[in-house]
N, C-alpha and C positions, 0 to 999 in steps of 0.2 A: 504449436506445441507448448504446453504448460512448462514454465521454467521455475525451478526452486533455487534460490540463492542461499547457500549454507556457508557457515564459517565455523570451523572446529566442531562440526556435527550439530550446530545450532541453526535452525531455520530462521533466516532473516527476512525473506520476502518470497511471495508467490506472484509470478507475473502471468497474466492471462492476455495473450495477444489478441488484437482486434479480429483476426480471422479464425479464432477458435470456434469450433462447432461440434456439438455432440448431442445426439438424440436423447430425450428423456431428462431425468433429474440426476445431477451428480454434485457432490460436495468435494471441495479441494482441501478442507481443513479437518483435522481430527475433532471428534465430538467434545473434547475437553477445552478447545480454544474458546476464549471469551467473546470472540467475534467469528461468526460462521460465514463462510464464503461458499455459495452454491451457484449452480448454473442450471437453467431450464431451457429446453427447446422442445416444443410440441407443435403438432399440426393444427390447422384451423379447426375449430369446434371442439378442441380438447377442453375439458372442464376440471378445474381444481375446486374441490368442495369448500364452501365458505367455512371459516374457522376463526377463532380468537386465540390469542396467546395468553395462557394462564399466568397469574402472578407467581413467580418462583424467586425465592431469595437466592441471589448469586453474589459471588465475591470476585471483584476485578482488581487485580493488583498492578497489572501492566496495561498500557494503552496500545492497542493495535490501530493502525490507520489504513484506510482504503482510499485509493486515488483512481479516479477515472479521468483520462485525458479527453476533454471535450473538443479541444482544438489545439493545434500547434505541435511543437516538438520540444521535449524536455529531456534532461539527463537527471536520473536519480542516483545520487552517490550514497552508497551503503557502507555502514560502519558497524563494528562489533560493539557490544555493550560497554567495553572499556575504551571506546572512541578510536579504535584502529581502523584505518581505511581498508575496505574489503573489495569493493567492486563498483563499477558504474554501469547503469543500464539506460539505454536510450528508449524512450517511449514516444509514440505518436498518437494522433487522434484515434480514439476507440480502444486503445490499450488500457489495461487495468493492472494495478499492483496492490497487493495486500502487504503492508509492512508489519511484520510479526514481532520482531525483536531487534535490538541494537539501535543504532542511530541512522539518520538519513538527512540529506539536504537535496535541494532541487536547483537546477540551472536551466533557465529558459533559453533554448537555442533559437526559437522563434516565438513570436507573440503567442500566448497560449491561455487556455482556460482549463482549470482543474475542478473536479467535483470531489470533495473530501467527506469521508464518513469516519467517525471514531467514537469510542465510548465516552459517555459523560458520567456524571456531571463534570464540567470544566471548573476547576478551582481557581487557578490563576497561572499566568506564564511562569512565575517564580516557583510555584509548587509543582506544576505539571511538566516543566521542561528544564533541561540543563543544556545550554548552548555551549559550543566549543569551536575552536578554529579548525578549518579544514586544511589539508596538506597544501603547501605552497604550489606543488605541481598542478593542483586543480584550480587554484585562484589565478595563477599566471596564465593558464590556458583560456581563461574567461575574461575578456577585456571589456565587456559591455554590461553595465548596470547590474552586476551580480550583487545581491543583497547578502550581507554577512552580519546580521544584527541578532 
């Protein structure tokens, strides 16, 4: 089942579990999102007509981030835009999360690989990110190699 994580009515994340399946084409994001998340499932010999994407002037003011867990097990900690802890979600191989708003951090429970997609161009860490300290309850629970930089 698709899970939406919201805080005070604001969508923070959409989680697509590894066992999600739905025939045809469906989108999980509204048309006005700057990063569109869709899903396709078709039988053998289905054909999608070749196409190009036209040049369209778009404005992107916030960065959305998409993560596919290729291997391992992670915990994604979710925060509001004003850095308040909201929720933690455990993801395993094959799970997918679209981080829509607010903040986030990752804790690797097992060795893992993630595939990340987000809008560019990337300016610099100083311009694109604002790092902050996580709640002590999260750091004290993690005794192994947690990166907090």
